[in-house]
MIFIVO-384451 format. One line per field, with one value per residue (C-alpha): residue number from 1; residue in three letters; x, y negated, z. Coordinates in Angstrom, 3 decimals, always signed. Example, Ala and Ser with C-alpha at 12.3 -4.5 7.8 and 13.67 -1.06 7.14 Angstrom:
BEGIN
num = 1;2
residuo = ALA;SER
px = +12.300;+13.670
py = +4.500;+1.060
pz = +7.800;+7.140
***
This chain:
BEGIN
num = 1;2;3;4;5;6;7;8;9;10;11;12;13;14;15;16;17;18;19;20;21;22;23;24;25;26;27;28;29;30;31;32;33;34;35;36;37;38;39;40;41;42;43;44;45;46;47;48;49;50;51;52;53;54;55;56;57;58;59;60;61;62;63;64;65;66;67;68;69;70;71;72;73;74;75;76;77;78;79;80;81;82;83;84;85;86;87;88;89;90;91;92;93;94;95;96;97;98;99;100;101;102;103;104;105;106;107;108;109;110;111;112;113;114;115;116;117;118;119;120;121;122;123;124;125;126;127;128;129;130;131;132;133;134;135;136;137;138;139;140;141;142;143;144;145;146;147;148;149;150;151;152;153;154;155;156;157;158;159;160;161;162;163;164;165;166;167;168;169;170;171;172;173;174;175;176;177;178;179;180;181;182;183;184;185;186;187;188;189;190;191;192;193;194;195;196;197;198;199;200;201;202;203;204;205;206;207;208;209;210;211;212;213;214;215;216;217;218;219;220;221;222;223;224;225;226;227;228;229;230;231;232;233;234;235;236;237;238;239;240;241;242;243;244;245;246;247;248;249;250;251;252;253;254;255;256;257;258;259;260;261;262;263;264;265;266;267;268;269;270;271;272;273;274;275;276;277;278;279;280;281;282;283;284;285;286;287;288;289;290;291;292;293;294;295;296;297;298;299;300;301;302;303;304;305;306;307;308;309;310;311;312;313;314;315;316;317;318;319;320;321;322;323;324;325;326;327;328;329;330;331;332;333;334;335;336;337;338;339;340;341;342;343;344;345;346;347;348;349;350;351;352;353;354;355;356;357;358;359;360;361;362;363;364;365;366;367;368;369;370;371;372;373;374;375;376;377;378;379;380;381;382;383;384;385;386;387;388;389;390;391;392;393;394;395;396;397;398;399;400;401;402;403;404;405;406;407;408;409;410;411;412;413;414;415;416;417;418;419;420;421;422;423;424;425;426;427;428;429;430;431;432;433;434;435;436;437;438;439;440;441;442;443;444;445;446;447;448;449;450;451;452;453;454;455;456;457;458;459;460;461;462;463;464;465;466;467;468;469;470;471;472;473;474;475;476;477;478;479;480;481;482;483;484;485;486;487;488;489;490;491;492;493;494;495;496;497;498;499;500;501;502;503;504;505;506;507;508;509;510;511;512;513;514;515;516;517;518;519;520;521;522;523;524;525;526;527;528;529;530;531;532;533;534;535;536;537;538;539;540;541;542;543;544;545;546;547;548;549;550;551;552;553;554;555;556;557;558;559;560;561;562;563;564;565;566;567;568;569;570;571;572;573;574;575;576;577;578;579;580;581;582;583
residuo = UNK;UNK;UNK;UNK;UNK;UNK;UNK;UNK;UNK;UNK;UNK;UNK;UNK;UNK;UNK;UNK;UNK;UNK;UNK;UNK;UNK;UNK;UNK;UNK;UNK;UNK;UNK;UNK;UNK;UNK;UNK;UNK;UNK;UNK;UNK;UNK;UNK;UNK;UNK;UNK;UNK;UNK;UNK;UNK;UNK;UNK;UNK;UNK;UNK;UNK;UNK;UNK;UNK;UNK;UNK;UNK;UNK;UNK;UNK;UNK;UNK;UNK;UNK;UNK;UNK;UNK;UNK;UNK;UNK;UNK;UNK;UNK;UNK;UNK;UNK;UNK;UNK;UNK;UNK;UNK;UNK;UNK;UNK;UNK;UNK;UNK;UNK;UNK;UNK;UNK;UNK;UNK;UNK;UNK;UNK;UNK;UNK;UNK;UNK;UNK;UNK;UNK;UNK;UNK;UNK;UNK;UNK;UNK;UNK;UNK;UNK;UNK;UNK;UNK;UNK;UNK;UNK;UNK;UNK;UNK;UNK;UNK;UNK;UNK;UNK;UNK;UNK;UNK;UNK;UNK;UNK;UNK;UNK;UNK;UNK;UNK;UNK;UNK;UNK;UNK;UNK;UNK;UNK;UNK;UNK;UNK;UNK;UNK;UNK;UNK;UNK;UNK;UNK;UNK;UNK;UNK;UNK;UNK;UNK;UNK;UNK;UNK;UNK;UNK;UNK;UNK;UNK;UNK;UNK;UNK;UNK;UNK;UNK;UNK;UNK;UNK;UNK;UNK;UNK;UNK;UNK;UNK;UNK;UNK;UNK;UNK;UNK;UNK;UNK;UNK;UNK;UNK;UNK;UNK;UNK;UNK;UNK;UNK;UNK;UNK;UNK;UNK;UNK;UNK;UNK;UNK;UNK;UNK;UNK;UNK;UNK;UNK;UNK;UNK;UNK;UNK;UNK;UNK;UNK;UNK;UNK;UNK;UNK;UNK;UNK;UNK;UNK;UNK;UNK;UNK;UNK;UNK;UNK;UNK;UNK;UNK;UNK;UNK;UNK;UNK;UNK;UNK;UNK;UNK;UNK;UNK;UNK;UNK;UNK;UNK;UNK;UNK;UNK;UNK;UNK;UNK;UNK;UNK;UNK;UNK;UNK;UNK;UNK;UNK;UNK;UNK;UNK;UNK;UNK;UNK;UNK;UNK;UNK;UNK;UNK;UNK;UNK;UNK;UNK;UNK;UNK;UNK;UNK;UNK;UNK;UNK;UNK;UNK;UNK;UNK;UNK;UNK;UNK;UNK;UNK;UNK;UNK;UNK;UNK;UNK;UNK;UNK;UNK;UNK;UNK;UNK;UNK;UNK;UNK;UNK;UNK;UNK;UNK;UNK;UNK;UNK;UNK;UNK;UNK;UNK;UNK;UNK;UNK;UNK;UNK;UNK;UNK;UNK;UNK;UNK;UNK;UNK;UNK;UNK;UNK;UNK;UNK;UNK;UNK;UNK;UNK;UNK;UNK;UNK;UNK;UNK;UNK;UNK;UNK;UNK;UNK;UNK;UNK;UNK;UNK;UNK;UNK;UNK;UNK;UNK;UNK;UNK;UNK;UNK;UNK;UNK;UNK;UNK;UNK;UNK;UNK;UNK;UNK;UNK;UNK;UNK;UNK;UNK;UNK;UNK;UNK;UNK;UNK;UNK;UNK;UNK;UNK;UNK;UNK;UNK;UNK;UNK;UNK;UNK;UNK;UNK;UNK;UNK;UNK;UNK;UNK;UNK;UNK;UNK;UNK;UNK;UNK;UNK;UNK;UNK;UNK;UNK;UNK;UNK;UNK;UNK;UNK;UNK;UNK;UNK;UNK;UNK;UNK;UNK;UNK;UNK;UNK;UNK;UNK;UNK;UNK;UNK;UNK;UNK;UNK;UNK;UNK;UNK;UNK;UNK;UNK;UNK;UNK;UNK;UNK;UNK;UNK;UNK;UNK;UNK;UNK;UNK;UNK;UNK;UNK;UNK;UNK;UNK;UNK;UNK;UNK;UNK;UNK;UNK;UNK;UNK;UNK;UNK;UNK;UNK;UNK;UNK;UNK;UNK;UNK;UNK;UNK;UNK;UNK;UNK;UNK;UNK;UNK;UNK;UNK;UNK;UNK;UNK;UNK;UNK;UNK;UNK;UNK;UNK;UNK;UNK;UNK;UNK;UNK;UNK;UNK;UNK;UNK;UNK;UNK;UNK;UNK;UNK;UNK;UNK;UNK;UNK;UNK;UNK;UNK;UNK;UNK;UNK;UNK;UNK;UNK;UNK;UNK;UNK;UNK;UNK;UNK;UNK;UNK;UNK;UNK;UNK;UNK;UNK;UNK;UNK;UNK;UNK;UNK;UNK;UNK;UNK;UNK;UNK;UNK;UNK;UNK;UNK;UNK;UNK;UNK;UNK;UNK;UNK;UNK;UNK;UNK;UNK;UNK;UNK;UNK;UNK;UNK;UNK;UNK;UNK;UNK;UNK;UNK;UNK;UNK;UNK;UNK;UNK;UNK;UNK;UNK;UNK;UNK;UNK;UNK;UNK;UNK
px = +25.729;+23.559;+21.556;+23.291;+21.196;+21.224;+19.880;+18.282;+15.850;+13.512;+13.525;+11.756;+11.063;+10.786;+12.491;+9.742;+8.030;+6.357;+9.535;+11.688;+9.107;+8.974;+12.763;+12.913;+10.246;+12.095;+15.384;+14.010;+11.991;+14.292;+17.730;+20.499;+18.247;+17.181;+19.043;+17.174;+17.721;+16.176;+15.759;+14.867;+15.003;+16.170;+18.654;+17.157;+16.306;+14.921;+11.731;+8.579;+7.508;+10.009;+7.578;+4.662;+3.795;+0.783;+0.795;-0.167;-3.597;-3.961;-6.384;-3.909;-6.102;-9.259;-9.449;-10.058;-12.814;-11.078;-11.410;-10.764;-14.467;-14.415;-11.287;-12.782;-16.103;-14.437;-12.295;-15.213;-17.518;-14.709;-14.192;-17.819;-18.303;-16.007;-13.446;-13.392;-14.385;-12.381;-9.238;-10.067;-10.567;-7.222;-5.588;-6.923;-6.057;-2.410;-1.742;-1.272;+1.414;+3.211;+3.213;+4.746;+7.306;+8.473;+8.602;+10.870;+13.060;+13.662;+10.892;+10.790;+7.045;+5.696;+4.826;+2.121;+3.274;+3.114;+5.415;+2.805;+2.660;+0.760;-2.083;-4.138;-7.415;-7.533;-10.264;-13.013;-11.751;-14.192;-11.330;-7.919;-5.941;-3.325;+0.035;+2.516;+6.169;+5.463;+4.751;+7.687;+6.233;+7.581;+11.179;+11.117;+9.580;+11.972;+14.991;+13.786;+13.170;+16.433;+18.398;+16.695;+17.529;+21.182;+21.345;+21.081;+23.303;+22.151;+20.566;+21.814;+20.821;+20.371;+19.936;+19.096;+17.976;+14.906;+12.571;+11.100;+8.993;+7.972;+8.225;+4.998;+4.467;+1.773;+0.458;+3.876;+6.447;+9.725;+11.720;+12.002;+14.135;+15.890;+18.319;+21.320;+21.659;+25.263;+26.564;+23.757;+23.079;+19.862;+19.759;+17.383;+16.621;+15.605;+14.166;+11.810;+9.529;+9.128;+7.350;+6.187;+6.326;+6.716;+4.212;+1.419;+0.844;+0.395;+2.448;-0.376;-1.378;+0.823;-0.699;+0.172;+1.753;+3.991;+7.670;+8.526;+9.584;+6.046;+5.086;+3.032;+5.794;+4.584;+1.004;+2.063;+4.504;+1.830;-0.644;+1.861;+2.495;-1.234;-1.841;-5.169;-5.585;-8.264;-10.314;-7.955;-10.495;-10.188;-7.657;-7.667;-7.197;-5.841;-7.712;-4.641;-1.937;+0.136;-0.510;+1.180;+3.532;+1.301;+3.497;+1.451;+0.129;-0.701;-4.193;-2.513;-2.733;-6.522;-6.199;-4.445;-7.183;-6.410;-9.527;-10.375;-11.684;-12.897;-12.235;-15.208;-13.564;-16.193;-15.427;-17.208;-17.041;-20.075;-22.069;-20.710;-19.933;-21.625;-20.482;-16.919;-16.250;-12.635;-11.956;-14.435;-12.923;-10.708;-13.177;-15.790;-13.391;-11.878;-15.317;-16.227;-13.123;-13.720;-17.366;-16.300;-14.098;-16.840;-19.246;-16.805;-15.680;-12.023;-8.934;-6.856;-3.082;-1.733;+1.465;+0.110;-3.571;-4.470;-7.500;-7.090;-8.701;-6.906;-5.768;-5.631;-3.614;-2.584;-4.808;-2.833;+0.128;+3.826;+4.580;+2.032;+2.974;+6.663;+5.905;+3.278;+3.763;+7.386;+7.720;+4.623;+5.981;+9.272;+7.465;+5.334;+8.301;+10.614;+8.302;+5.745;+7.292;+4.441;+4.925;+1.727;+2.215;+1.395;-0.659;-2.888;-1.469;-2.978;-4.257;-6.257;-6.977;-3.951;-3.580;-2.417;-3.098;-4.245;-6.758;-6.539;-3.529;-2.344;-5.120;-4.278;-6.128;-6.364;-2.773;-1.385;-0.779;-1.046;-4.103;-5.075;-8.382;-10.003;-8.869;-5.757;-2.501;+0.388;+2.806;+5.657;+4.380;+3.182;+2.394;+2.578;+1.888;+0.250;+1.152;-1.268;-5.048;-6.152;-9.058;-8.435;-9.314;-12.043;-13.157;-11.583;-8.683;-8.743;-5.676;-3.206;-4.255;-1.649;+1.551;-0.386;-1.142;+2.498;+3.505;+0.821;+1.296;+5.078;+4.867;+2.465;+4.286;+7.663;+6.403;+4.619;+7.266;+9.874;+7.748;+7.162;+10.817;+11.999;+9.770;+10.078;+12.568;+14.695;+12.414;+12.165;+13.731;+11.569;+11.062;+14.428;+13.489;+12.122;+15.404;+15.845;+12.344;+13.021;+16.313;+14.629;+11.935;+14.257;+17.190;+14.983;+13.789;+17.306;+17.525;+15.019;+16.683;+13.724;+10.357;+8.672;+10.484;+8.750;+8.280;+6.016;+3.838;+3.746;+2.588;-0.318;-1.248;-1.134;-3.479;-5.975;-5.921;-6.484;-9.221;-11.160;-10.306;-9.909;-12.190;-15.376;-15.926;-18.602;-19.265;-18.549;-15.190;-14.043;-14.952;-12.959;-10.089;-9.918;-9.848;-6.938;-5.068;-5.413;-3.864;-0.932;-0.404;-0.740;+1.652;+4.217;+6.596;+6.788;+7.077;+9.080;+12.565;+15.365;+18.153;+20.712;+22.037;+24.392;+23.356;+25.047;+22.809;+20.467;+17.776;+16.242;+15.534;+14.158;+11.855;+10.560;+9.904;+8.159;+5.990;+5.066;+4.099;+1.990;+0.195;-0.738;-1.900;-3.831;-5.831;-6.752;-7.767;-9.754;-11.584;-12.511;-13.782;-15.896;-17.393;-18.398;-21.702;-22.098;-20.409;-18.556;-15.813;-13.152;-14.853;-17.484;-19.532;-21.709;-23.875;-24.317;-24.119;-25.540;-23.968;-25.570;-25.238;-27.610;-25.350;-21.951;-21.227;-18.396;-14.702;-13.452;-10.968;-8.905;-6.648;-4.627;-6.606;-4.957;-8.162;-9.755;-8.944;-8.427;-5.916;-7.768;-10.959;-13.022;-14.766;-16.187;-15.990;-18.338;-17.225;-16.734;-19.286;-18.844;-20.087;-21.821;-24.200;-23.786;-25.531;-25.512;-22.306;-22.954;-20.303
py = +15.330;+17.616;+16.026;+16.653;+18.307;+17.346;+19.817;+19.207;+21.203;+18.200;+14.995;+11.897;+9.235;+5.857;+4.378;+2.284;+3.060;+6.202;+7.584;+6.832;+8.313;+11.486;+11.788;+11.300;+13.958;+16.478;+15.928;+15.845;+19.035;+21.074;+19.516;+21.023;+23.754;+21.416;+18.809;+15.777;+13.399;+9.910;+8.318;+4.629;+2.025;-0.549;-0.616;+1.321;-1.661;-3.626;-1.595;-3.726;-2.315;-4.770;-7.595;-6.306;-8.944;-8.696;-5.314;-1.649;-0.494;+2.116;+2.744;+2.388;+1.226;+3.327;+2.076;-1.407;-0.356;+0.944;+4.538;+6.879;+6.647;+2.865;+2.801;+5.460;+3.618;+0.296;+1.957;+3.801;+0.786;-1.374;+1.093;+0.508;+4.216;+5.448;+6.735;+10.483;+10.724;+13.848;+12.069;+8.985;+11.014;+12.713;+9.327;+7.534;+10.421;+10.575;+6.811;+6.179;+8.864;+7.085;+3.785;+5.433;+7.348;+4.116;+2.567;+5.361;+4.941;+1.277;-0.591;-4.206;-4.367;-7.640;-7.232;-8.348;-10.148;-6.798;-5.152;-3.074;-3.150;-6.163;-5.959;-8.647;-8.993;-8.273;-8.516;-5.911;-4.425;-4.680;-4.388;-6.125;-2.993;-4.325;-3.519;-6.278;-7.202;-10.950;-11.294;-9.224;-5.738;-4.289;-5.296;-4.064;-0.700;-0.167;-0.984;+1.307;+4.251;+3.761;+3.593;+6.795;+8.523;+7.557;+9.846;+12.869;+14.525;+16.443;+13.688;+11.557;+8.172;+7.477;+3.698;+1.961;+5.099;+4.558;+7.567;+7.939;+11.117;+14.138;+17.691;+19.606;+23.022;+25.601;+23.544;+23.559;+20.828;+21.589;+18.370;+14.785;+12.550;+9.385;+6.878;+6.025;+2.318;+2.314;+4.726;+4.405;+8.141;+10.151;+12.907;+15.708;+16.249;+19.777;+20.682;+23.070;+20.213;+16.517;+13.613;+10.706;+7.529;+4.984;+2.370;+0.559;-1.402;-4.986;-6.485;-5.758;-9.250;-12.366;-13.881;-11.220;-10.719;-7.990;-7.941;-7.825;-4.189;-2.927;-1.875;+1.292;+3.621;+6.529;+6.414;+6.072;+8.985;+11.067;+10.234;+11.251;+14.533;+15.327;+14.738;+13.396;+9.699;+8.859;+5.623;+3.541;+0.700;-0.147;-2.984;-5.194;-8.952;-10.487;-13.700;-15.697;-15.625;-18.807;-21.147;-21.302;-18.324;-15.645;-14.950;-13.229;-15.314;-12.572;-11.884;-12.135;-15.918;-15.669;-13.063;-15.701;-18.247;-19.908;-20.912;-21.363;-24.712;-25.994;-29.431;-30.837;-29.773;-27.077;-23.778;-22.047;-18.478;-19.342;-18.931;-15.510;-13.657;-15.464;-12.902;-12.041;-15.408;-15.656;-12.112;-10.409;-7.678;-8.796;-8.166;-10.324;-13.208;-13.075;-13.313;-16.164;-18.148;-17.496;-18.539;-21.795;-22.409;-21.572;-23.909;-26.812;-26.831;-25.833;-27.966;-27.927;-27.807;-30.646;-28.913;-25.457;-26.198;-23.350;-23.596;-23.147;-23.549;-24.476;-22.139;-24.369;-23.316;-26.766;-26.386;-23.325;-25.440;-25.118;-22.788;-20.163;-20.346;-19.927;-16.929;-15.113;-16.413;-17.517;-15.962;-17.750;-21.083;-20.395;-19.367;-22.517;-24.822;-23.022;-22.335;-25.155;-27.740;-27.551;-26.978;-25.187;-26.723;-30.061;-29.323;-26.529;-24.098;-23.754;-20.193;-18.190;-14.450;-12.542;-8.926;-7.099;-3.351;-0.368;+1.808;+4.289;+6.328;+9.896;+12.223;+14.246;+16.292;+15.505;+16.756;+14.567;+17.515;+16.403;+17.980;+18.909;+17.588;+20.935;+20.828;+23.015;+22.093;+21.274;+23.599;+21.790;+18.260;+15.694;+11.971;+9.452;+5.802;+3.529;+5.873;+8.434;+8.414;+10.709;+8.261;+6.655;+3.259;+4.022;+0.837;-1.641;-1.336;-2.939;-4.940;-2.962;+0.364;+0.362;+0.573;+2.914;+5.277;+5.072;+6.401;+9.103;+10.317;+10.224;+12.349;+14.867;+15.194;+15.481;+18.276;+20.195;+19.692;+20.981;+23.951;+24.768;+24.346;+26.694;+29.477;+28.826;+30.635;+28.875;+26.996;+28.375;+26.325;+23.967;+24.441;+24.230;+21.294;+19.042;+17.175;+16.525;+15.051;+12.754;+11.568;+10.848;+8.818;+6.762;+6.106;+5.824;+2.495;+1.060;+1.898;-0.653;-3.713;-6.106;-6.507;-8.108;-8.549;-6.728;-9.922;-11.342;-8.233;-8.367;-11.989;-10.974;-8.131;-10.508;-12.948;-10.161;-8.740;-12.152;-13.112;-9.858;-7.641;-10.046;-10.709;-10.889;-8.523;-8.022;-5.810;-8.388;-9.533;-6.060;-4.598;-7.304;-6.948;-3.175;-3.478;-5.924;-3.727;-0.707;-2.636;-3.667;-0.167;+1.670;-0.622;-1.011;+1.854;+1.000;-2.762;-3.463;-4.831;-4.395;-6.854;-5.272;-2.144;-1.092;+1.633;+0.543;-1.671;-2.248;-4.264;-5.080;-1.368;-1.053;-4.033;-2.395;+0.908;-0.931;-2.813;+0.437;+1.918;-1.125;-0.994;+2.640;+1.833;-1.219;+0.811;+3.370;+0.651;-1.229;+1.778;+3.075;-0.371;-0.636;+2.791;+2.053;+0.211;-0.986;-3.267;-1.531;-3.010;-4.768;-3.758;-6.470;-6.769;-9.809;-7.759;-4.975;-6.875;-4.097;-0.935;+2.149;+5.149;+7.244;+7.214;+6.058;+7.509;+9.415;+9.169;+8.404;+11.021;+10.015;+12.369;+12.143;+13.139;+12.534;+13.510;+10.179;+6.659;+5.672;+8.459;+9.226;+11.017;+10.676;+13.057;+12.378;+14.000;+13.549;+11.515;+13.612;+12.506;+14.162;+11.698;+8.634;+8.047;+4.859;+1.753;-1.875;-3.680;-6.763;-8.956
pz = -21.366;-19.202;-16.397;-13.076;-10.360;-6.671;-4.096;-0.691;+1.409;+1.481;-0.550;+0.771;-1.844;-0.156;+2.896;+4.482;+7.768;+6.398;+4.834;+7.864;+10.230;+8.144;+8.171;+11.951;+12.458;+10.298;+12.094;+15.650;+15.095;+12.880;+13.371;+11.267;+9.907;+7.096;+5.093;+3.830;+0.941;+1.186;-2.244;-2.499;-5.247;-2.683;+0.177;+3.064;+5.301;+2.337;+1.896;+1.920;+5.294;+6.774;+5.904;+8.025;+10.592;+12.866;+14.587;+14.722;+15.903;+18.666;+21.534;+24.402;+27.274;+27.779;+31.371;+29.947;+27.545;+24.419;+23.211;+20.299;+19.517;+19.308;+17.126;+14.851;+14.590;+13.796;+11.120;+9.509;+9.594;+8.259;+5.401;+4.349;+5.095;+2.337;+4.854;+5.473;+9.113;+9.950;+8.736;+10.810;+13.998;+13.491;+12.894;+15.983;+18.304;+17.214;+17.189;+20.946;+21.020;+18.179;+20.042;+23.098;+21.021;+19.418;+22.869;+24.084;+20.987;+21.757;+19.933;+21.231;+21.835;+23.181;+26.858;+29.231;+32.395;+34.251;+31.697;+29.876;+26.064;+24.739;+22.201;+20.471;+18.545;+14.814;+12.187;+12.371;+15.642;+18.534;+21.050;+21.043;+20.146;+17.723;+19.322;+18.562;+18.403;+18.186;+14.438;+13.175;+13.596;+10.345;+10.885;+14.481;+13.532;+10.620;+12.768;+15.574;+13.241;+11.375;+14.629;+15.763;+12.478;+12.850;+15.886;+13.595;+11.005;+7.961;+5.895;+3.049;+1.656;-2.052;-2.103;-5.386;-7.194;-9.366;-9.509;-12.988;-12.866;-10.788;-12.075;-11.384;-12.961;-12.209;-9.265;-7.608;-7.034;-8.835;-8.523;-9.690;-11.879;-10.759;-12.256;-10.104;-10.813;-9.591;-12.239;-14.788;-15.015;-14.829;-12.194;-11.285;-7.593;-6.643;-3.253;-1.528;-0.516;-1.212;+0.469;-1.701;+0.397;-2.405;-1.229;-3.039;-6.230;-5.041;-7.862;-10.298;-9.204;-9.335;-6.169;-3.660;-0.253;-1.697;-2.530;-6.229;-5.798;-5.006;-8.515;-8.076;-9.294;-7.168;-8.387;-12.028;-11.800;-10.063;-12.832;-15.528;-13.687;-13.735;-10.020;-8.787;-7.911;-5.352;-5.136;-7.303;-7.638;-3.937;-3.789;-0.695;-0.782;+2.404;+3.231;+4.164;+1.518;+1.726;-1.218;-3.667;-3.174;-1.576;+1.467;+4.153;+7.029;+9.484;+10.718;+14.084;+13.691;+13.771;+16.500;+18.587;+17.881;+14.523;+12.554;+8.881;+7.653;+4.292;+2.827;+4.758;+8.021;+8.637;+10.347;+7.487;+8.835;+10.991;+7.773;+6.839;+10.090;+12.996;+15.565;+14.496;+12.768;+11.540;+12.761;+10.473;+8.249;+5.406;+2.598;+4.326;+4.988;+1.487;-0.134;+2.204;+1.211;-2.480;-2.136;-0.486;-3.521;-6.019;-4.232;-4.292;-0.674;-1.187;-1.556;-4.752;-4.549;-6.663;-7.741;-8.648;-9.269;-6.923;-4.626;-0.882;+2.517;+5.701;+8.476;+11.531;+14.568;+15.759;+18.841;+20.000;+21.039;+20.339;+23.249;+22.216;+18.545;+19.381;+21.600;+19.519;+15.944;+15.533;+12.083;+10.802;+11.990;+10.220;+7.000;+7.000;+7.486;+5.090;+2.162;+2.091;+4.387;+6.900;+10.606;+11.751;+15.185;+13.569;+10.416;+9.041;+6.476;+2.949;+2.347;-0.206;-0.717;-2.030;-3.163;-0.061;+0.099;-1.949;-0.133;-3.015;-4.062;-4.564;-3.416;-0.314;+2.251;+5.984;+6.416;+3.620;+1.324;-2.311;-3.891;-7.443;-8.817;-7.990;-4.365;-4.356;-2.663;-4.982;-3.226;-1.529;-2.182;+0.372;+0.279;+3.117;+3.829;+1.286;-1.580;-0.144;-0.121;+2.671;+3.056;+6.423;+4.964;+2.421;+0.657;+3.092;+5.528;+8.952;+9.928;+12.014;+10.486;+7.679;+9.681;+11.957;+9.082;+7.977;+11.397;+11.549;+7.972;+8.315;+11.433;+9.871;+6.537;+8.232;+10.461;+7.676;+4.979;+7.411;+8.353;+4.678;+3.680;+6.431;+5.111;+1.389;-0.782;-3.356;-5.775;-9.274;-12.033;-14.096;-17.825;-19.633;-21.879;-19.123;-18.596;-22.324;-22.540;-19.594;-21.077;-24.393;-22.609;-20.400;-22.712;-25.777;-24.423;-24.885;-28.581;-29.880;-31.444;-31.307;-29.655;-26.647;-23.305;-20.471;-18.435;-21.137;-21.031;-17.231;-17.385;-19.644;-17.272;-14.307;-16.013;-16.751;-13.235;-11.624;-14.070;-14.235;-11.208;-8.303;-5.303;-7.431;-10.367;-13.028;-16.051;-18.771;-17.464;-16.441;-19.847;-21.608;-19.159;-19.534;-23.316;-23.104;-20.616;-22.891;-25.782;-23.619;-22.259;-25.552;-27.403;-24.642;-25.365;-29.057;-28.615;-25.463;-26.019;-23.485;-24.172;-21.824;-23.551;-20.754;-18.319;-15.063;-12.901;-15.819;-14.043;-17.433;-17.909;-14.368;-14.976;-18.149;-16.373;-13.536;-16.021;-17.751;-14.385;-13.536;-16.883;-16.300;-12.781;-13.966;-16.498;-13.828;-11.334;-13.980;-15.407;-11.954;-10.951;-14.079;-13.395;-9.779;-10.236;-6.665;-4.136;-1.312;+0.851;-1.199;-4.465;-4.905;-8.096;-8.667;-11.042;-8.449;-5.133;-2.928;-1.592;-3.166;-0.872;-2.964;-6.023;-4.789;-1.362;-2.997;-3.829;-7.309;-8.544;-11.577;-13.511;-16.714;-19.790;-23.170;-24.994;-24.025;-25.204;-21.588;-21.040;-17.822;-16.853;-13.692;-11.357;-7.913;-4.485;-1.517;+1.482;+4.628;+7.225;+10.615;+13.243;+11.799;+8.937;+6.886;+8.201;+7.113;+8.049;+10.134;+11.729
***
């Protein structure tokens, strides 16, 4: 049976904040001139963006002391100077407009007593610029954008469609393949332009703030298509993942005055960041917590055996917690039986964000390794690496980049699609190859279930590529990951042989994507012989600007055992030279 083709002017893959913002921008600028297809492996309002809690960073109040310059400086310093400074300047200048647009579209921002939009302190920011909707920012932003999109015609939802691969030929985007879980068929999407907004890869780690759906599918598909991956080694660990399940306890809790304590009752951040204390950047706080554990000053959870420190907000009072942190109170009570009004919450660093991703330029156009635009292709949100965040992202800058990149990609993809002619057809055998790959997985009659392989990968990533890294462990871990990846397609067993709603098949494809991503992350981390931001090596504890003030660029290379080769690109420095980070 031939693969059916679906046509749109623009296809957006992903329905989180970045994808929704891109769709809104296309429709509000170009209206009925362009039709849009939104493809997502989950129901539209179930994208992981809905879980964002603390806020969105923007310099709203220059009359009170904030500025574009201060936001840019905080972001660049927080990135450990791996951020591209031209990209950061563009980002901070657009963000206030995005806050006001959302406000006009009905976003329920928290308000000051005088009615102006409320902001609060966040880690690494030298001004309280994190714009908040209590501690349910993601849900509020998603709902606002979706409601805005509903005002327009000319777009179509494809919920629960799993994208398997992109079609890239001669440095041009030609289409993509996706399985419709509802009918169990493989389809080809063709369009003049596409925006990849498929999120990060947090589920490489078992202790993570991410939903189980965040499996790095976009980065893996980009790698297989020969696209460039930038700074894959830069994985952020949020200091306050709830023990034992990893649910995010927003940085907004510390922004409102919560403090971290070890088992001796000490506010230990006085040792590590005497000025910023608990509101130091995430990499600094995560290393501090892990050091407290290594030096014997952490608690141990009796049920799970996991270490933890305490996040104490009991002194804030019930009224403030109910007003500013209602979601955190609900999470504490529901998932660990602790009311943070009365007792501290147990927390430990959890995988939270990928600063790396699909390499783009300042305008979020997907770039080849040699710096050429892949015609018609854009990336937005966490899937993209335009290098706003460098080696460490500041809190509040993720949802902010989703808005900025969604706006930019929507505008430029629409502009391109209006001018572009009908896209040329891909190679005639490309659909047959994709069918053989996808459905071939169902033919095996014995082997290893994908969940067992995923468990092995999880153990390796936590042991060898977590908060602290070193050559010996990473070398061993990479070797083990390569064995898992290289044997996966010939050993994985999918018990469910049906095609309709085959979640066993989806789990296997997700695991394969994560294995490919894990090898890229691991190899890039092993190569970077320095400590910078979230990438901290105990055998190379210092930042090395002489040799490593540059971006890692990874690309598929079947001639190597790794299946990937690395080149490097200089960081764009426009305003500030690197200095020592002190907090």
